[in-house]
C-alpha positions, 0 to 999 in steps of 0.5 A: 474559714479564716479570721483575718489575723495575718500570720506572716508574709510570703514572697512570690519567687516564681510565676508560671502559666499553665493553660488559663491557670497560673501557678505561684511559687512562694517562700515563707517562714511557715512553708515547712508546716504546710501540706498539700491540700491545705487551704491558705489565705493569700491577701484574702484569697483562699488558695489550695497548696498543691506542692511543698518543697524545701525551697518553696510551696505552690498554689494555683489560681484559676481564671475566675480567681484571676478575674475577680482578685488582684492576683493577676497583678502579682509579680516576682518579689511581691510580698503577700499576707498569709493565714492558715485556716482557723483550727476548730479549737482556735479563737476568733481574734478577727471576724469570720472570713471565708477567703472569697473575695467579693471585689477589688478596691482601690487605695485612694488616700494614706495619711500618717497620723504620727503613730498610726495610719489612716487608709481610705479605699473606694470600690464600685457600689454597683456590685451591691456590697456595703460597709457599716460604721464600725463594722468588719471588712477584710482588706488583702486578708486583714480583718479591720474595722471600717469608719467613714463608711459611705457608698463606695468607700470606707476608711480604716486605721492601721496600728504600727504592728499591723503596718509592719507585719502585713502588706500595708507598709507597701501599699500606695495610693492607686494600688488595688486590694482584695475586699471581702465584705462581712458575711453576716451583712451579705446574708442580711442584705440578700434576705432584704433584697429577696423580700423587697423584690 
């Protein structure tokens, strides 16, 4: 389980195909602290560390992950948000994040507000996911608060610290992002759907 508070960035140094799987080798300031079998969120996708060397660490994405996230578009040199699992005695600085991407969204607008940035995102509402005004959303592994919540879209405000220390500074209109909707909302929605038919 994660909280959506990005620890640092990792840079993709190598990508290799292995059957239908793809191995990603990454470098990061915290790679010496990682261990094999550890779960690490990469742009909001929970991936298992399968190898650690002095020069890189490796994670593997299976076809299901490549199909449901933006990992298939990653390239050497890209930077991604990473977060290790929350320790049992840790604080919830963000919200409950599972590292299970619900769907891909698209950046539709970026506005420089002179001290912060406003990002608008769209997503396919036919998949049944919803946001609520002032509710939680996880975008590329970053815990954020939605506003302008609407069917198939929402906005978030990004402060300078988040802009500088996550991948938000490299996002452009048209980029695809990983979205994980609030787990509590998903359970409530599923219960209501069950009762309604």
